[in-house]
C-alpha positions, 0 to 999 in steps of 0.5 A: 591580747589580740582582741581586748572588749570592755563593757561594750553597749551597742544600740541602734535608734528605731521609730520606738525607741533606741535598742539596746543590742550589745549591754556590757560585753567584755571578752579577749582572744589572744594570739593564735587563739579560736574563741567561741560566742554562742547563743540563740538568734538575736542574742547580739553576737553578729552586732558584736563581731560587726561593731568591732570590725566597724561594720555597724549601719552608720545611719542608726547605730551608735556605740554608748560605751564601753572599748575595742582594742585591736593589737594594743590600739583602741579603735572604738570610735575611729572613723570609716577611714581609719578603719579601713587600715585595720579592716582586711589586714588586721583584721577580716570576716567571712560573712554568714551567707557568702551567696548574698556576700558576692556579687552575682554578676561578676566572676570569682576571679574578677572579685578576687583579683579586685581585692587583691589589687586594692589591697597590695597594690600589685599589677593585675598578673600578679593578682591573678596569681595570688588569687589562684595561690589563695584559691588552691589552699583553700582547696578548690579544685580545677583553679583556673577554669574557677577563676571564669565561673560565677558564684552561683555555679558554686556548691554552698561549700565552695563558696565559703571556702571562696570567702575564707580565701578572700579573707586571708588575701592580707593575713590578717591576725584576727578572723571573725567567722560568722555562722561559717557552716550555716546551711552546710551539711555535716560532711562540707561542715566538718571540712571547713572547720578543719580548714579554719584550723589548719590556717590558724596554725600555719598563721598563727591567726586568731579566730572569733568563731560566732555561732548557735551551733554549739557542735560546731563550738565544740569542735575547734574552739579554745575558750566559749563565751556564751550570750544571752540578751546582748550580754555574756553570761558565762565563760570559760574552756570549752571543757569547763563549759561543756563538762561543767556548766554553771548558769541555767542558760548554758545548761538548758543550750546543752540540754536541747542538744540531741544525744546519741544514747538518747531514746528516740521516744524522748522529746528534748527539753526545750527553754520556755518563754522569750527572750526579753525585749531589748527596748526596755531596760532590764533591772535584774538578771536578764534570763529570770524570767526563763529560769526554773531557779530564779530567786527573788534577787534576780529580778531586781538586781544584775548578778556580778560575773564570778570567777569560779576558778580556772578562768571561768566566769558566771553571771549569776547570783546562785552559780548551779550544779557542783563543779564535779557534776556533768552537765546532763546528771 
């Protein structure tokens, strides 16, 4: 396995108390695999990714329990100095908003070459040539001119390509893509996703795609992890999750997607209620207050993840729907 997370719990110290942002997450990523991590905003997707990368704020975050193994090496509690041996080389990350991730007062060429020199210890001329080659590979036109440009002179899609190029400097084995298509139109989204697929094949690179967009997840992922209130409530292949969902939350997410075959006058279903406040402990199923199928046991005891076959796991006391039914039947 390239990445193996077991029972990971991450919290934050706040003036109100400790917030349990991630509560017992377990997932794995195989070699050359694209794994999706999906859920509504605030469910803990980005916190999980940042915990693996060692990018959580040191002043108020903590890993309560669990383990993180990268290429069979335990990196759960290593220091920030030790983490630099892995960050950028064994794993890298494309951040959610490229405009805020790029330095507005430095040219793209300066930012690219600085990272290459630091990572590879080569001359400025060699770093320049490497940066040009990387930018060409991700589809940036007129590269020599673009090397002299500033981030605000690039479109959203072009800035995202630059971020991908920067993440590939040391050819990492694992790439985290945190909402890589946010604020991009559908045509550019498709181009960015196609680029990630091409790079995965060329470099035999594993990707963890973090998104709230189910369409993006369905487009390129091999397996999907559905996350709610800091826990993974359903895991399975893309086909299993999208065609045979078994958790009420997953079904709610899929039903809320617009469909071309629906009547235009039909309102999209919504999941009523709000996610729980993670400042407080949750005794039973975190989704129970919003679930129309909840039973008494759901509020009293946390459900155990059940293997329902085909490597499809559901954390629910009553996995719903016959396996032959589709999500909208």
